[in-house]
N, C-alpha and C positions, 0 to 999 in steps of 0.2 A: 829640861832639854830633852832627855832621854825619852820621855813619853810622848813628845811631839814627833820624834823620829819614828817611833813604832807606829804612831798613827798614820803615816804615809806609807809604810811599808807593808802593802796588801799583796795577797797571793796573785798569781798570773791568771787564775781561772775567772777572776772577777772582772777581767778584761774582755771587750768584744774581739772575736778571731776573724778577721777579713776573709779568710779561706772559707770559712763555714758559710758566710753569706753567698759567696760565689757558687758554692755547691748547691744551695737551695734554689737560686735563680736558673741553674743548669738543668736542675731536676724539672722545674717547671716548663721550661723550653722543650725538654723531651717529651713530657706529657702532652703539651700543646702540639708537637709535631706529630705524635702517635695519634692524638685525636683527629688531626687534620687528615693523616693518611687513612685512618678508619673512615672518616666522612667521606673522603674522596673515593674510597672503595664501595662503601654503600651507595653513593651516588651513581658511580659506574654500574653497579650491580642493578640498581632501581632502574636507571636507563636502558640496561640490556633486557631486563624483565619487561619493562614497558614496551620496548621495541618488539620483543618476541610476541606480547600479547597482541599487539597492533598487527603483526604479521599474521598471527593466528586469526584474528578477527578478519583481516582482509581475505584470508582464504576461506573463512565461512561464508563471507558475502559472496566470493566468486562461486562457491559451491551452492550457495542458495540460488544464486541468479541462473547457474547452469540448470539446477533442478527445475526451476520455474520455467526456463526456456524449452527443456526437454518436454516438460508437461504441456506447454502451450503448443508446441508441435504435435504432441500425441493428441491433444484435444482437436487440432485442425485435421488430423488424420481420420479421427472419427467422423467428423463433419464432412469430409470428403468422400468417404466410403458410401457408395451407392448399392443398396440390395433390396430386392423385391420380396425376399422371403420374410413373412411377418414374425416368425420365431427369431430369426436372428436380429430383425431390426428391433423387437423388444428387449432382447439381450444387449444389444449395442447401446440401446437408450439407457439402460440401467447403469452400464459401465460409463457412459458419458457423463451422467449425473455424479458418479463416484469422482470422476475426474474433476468436475466443476467443484465439488465439496473439498477436494484435497487442495486444489488451487486457492479457494478461500481461506483455508486453514495455514497455507503457506504465507498468503498476505498478511494475515492476523498474528502470526508467530513473531514473538518478541524475545524469547530466551533461546537464542541460537547456540548450539553446542555440536560437539562431534557426533553424540549419540542421536540428536535430532536430525542432523544430516543424513546419518545412516539409515534412520527410520524413513525419511521421505524418499531417499534414493530407492530402497527396498519397495515402498509402495508404488513409486513410479515405475520401477522394474517390473513389478506384477502387471500393472496396467498395459506395460509394452508387451509382455508375454502373451496377455489376453488378446491384444490388438493383433499380434502375429497369428494367433489361432483363428481369429476371424477372417484375416486375410487368407489363410489357408482354406477355410471353409468356402469363402467366396470364389477362390480359384477353383475350387473343386465343382462348385455349383455351375459357374461359367462353363467349365469343361463339359459337365454333364448336360448343361443346355445346349451346348454346340453339337454334342453327339446326337441329342433327340432332334435338333434341326437337321442334322445330316440324314438322319433315320427317316424324318419327315420327307424331306426332299426325295430320299431313295424311293420310299414307300409310293410317292406321287408318280415317280417314273415308271414303277413297277405296274401301277394302275393303267398308265397311258399305254405302255408296252402291251399290256394284255388285251388292247383294244376292246375295252369294255364299252357299252353303250354310254352316251354322254350323260344321262340321267345317273347311272351307277357311279360314274366317275366322280360326279359332283357330290354325290352322298358321301362317298369315301373321303373325299377332300375335307367335307364338313366334319366327318368323324375325326380326322386328324386334328382339325382346329379346336373341337371340343369333344373329345372322346367320352367324358364322363356323362355329358347331358344327351348329345346327339346320338352317340354309339348305343345308347341303352334304350332309345325310344321305340315303344311298340307303335306301328302304323296300321291303319285300316285301309283296305283296297276293295274294289268291287261293290261299291255301295250302291244298293238298289231300294227303291220305294214301291211298295205294292199296297193297292187299295183292296180291302176286304169287306164283305158284308157281315152281318151279325152271326152267321153261321161259319165265319172264317173261310168263306170261298172268295176266290178273286173276282173283282167286278172291274168292268172296262171303264166305267165312268166314276170318277171320284166322288162326285155328289151323291152317289148311291151307297157309299162306303160308311160303314160304321166303326171301322178300326182300319189303322194304317200299321204296316210291317216294314221295318228297316232291316234289310238284310246286308251283311258285310262279311269280310274275311280279316281276322287279326293275322298280320304277316309275321311268320317265323323270325325270331332274331335271338341269337345265342348269347348276345351281350346283355339282353334284357333280364330284369329280376323275376323269375316265375313265381306263381302262386295265385292266390285269389285277387281278382281285379274287378273294379266297379267301372261299368261303361255308362256314360251319360249321352244321351241323344237329344239334341235340339232341333225339332222341325219348324221351319219358318215358313209360314203360309204366303201366297204370291203378294199379300199386302204388307209383308215384313213383320208380322207378329208371331211370337213364339207360341206354338199349340201347347197348351199345358192344362193339368187338372185344376180343380177350383182351389186346391191348397196352395198351388204355385210353388211347387218344392225348388230348392236351390242348391247350388253346389259352388265352392270357391275356384275362382281361376284368375291367377294374375293379381291376387289382392281384392278381386271384386265378387260379388255374390251374383251368379247368373241362374236365370230360371230354366228348367229343362223340361221336356216332354215326358220321358220315360228313362228309367235305368234297368241295368242287370247286373248281377255277379257272374263272373265266369272264372273257370279255372284255366289259366294260361300256362304252358309249360314249354315255351319257346319254339313252338311249331304252329304251322297254319292252323288257325281255328275258326270255323264259321260260326256266326252268331246272327240271331234274330231277335229283335226288340219290338214290342207291341205298343201302340198307343191307341188308346180308345176315345172316340170323340164324335162329333156331328158337325153339320154345317159346313162341310168341305166344299171348297169351289175350285174350278179348273184353273190350271195356271203352273208357273213355274215354282217349284217348292225346293227351298235349301236344307240340306241335312248336314248336321255338324255332329262330329264324334269326339269325345273327351275321355281321357283316362290318365291317372296319375298326375293331375294338374295340368295336362298339355292337350292340345287339339291334336288328334291322331288321325283324323280324315275329314273331308269336306267335299260337297258336291251339289250341283243343282240339277233337278230333274223335273221335266215337263209332265204335268198329270192332266189328263183330258177330263 
């Protein structure tokens, strides 16, 4: 009986403690709550980051659209600028192509970020500065053009006030309209045609002539370029043919080759210069002869003279 009693008398630590189980459950609950709190905090953090990223993206889109709109306005400004100056037109065309290329890059850009935005803003700003420079130059040219027009009008009034002859007034007006070409033209006046025999004596009947002499005066012109000049003379017979030698020499006039009767080199020094040019031939007939004079690619004189 004593042995059986000892068999049932076990120590207390072999028995389960209810309080220890409750502590384990409480620990698990605390861990779960902490994990839930951490998960909630991470979710809130993720949401805030995502919202900030979306806001940043929206700002990038706004900036991108603003850059594109500014560039479109700039391109329109380039197209609307009207300028007759060839150099400026060429330069503006190059900058307009730069703007087109930049717009193409903007449309194809996929990796937008703040650095890209700054880069494109800088390029558009550079183009805008160049455009302002062109506008300033165009305004300056327009101002200068207005001054030239005012000077032109003033000069015309001075000519009228001076009461010059109608022919001189017309010549001056033409010089204002085309100073470079018209103002520097050498003209010939007092054109005469003389019939000569084989001893260079004047004859009264052209049918007895062996030579013809064309006399004229190159008019003084301080705007003309001085130096050696080649004068070409064309003598047209009464039947309309150009008197010429067997070689039929030619010179260029307004893109065409014209035959001529004779030519001569002269030294023109912006003063009146008398010139005589000879043509040797035969078979001359009475009638109206037309004489035409050319120099520096221009007709400098023409007249019709009756010959008996």
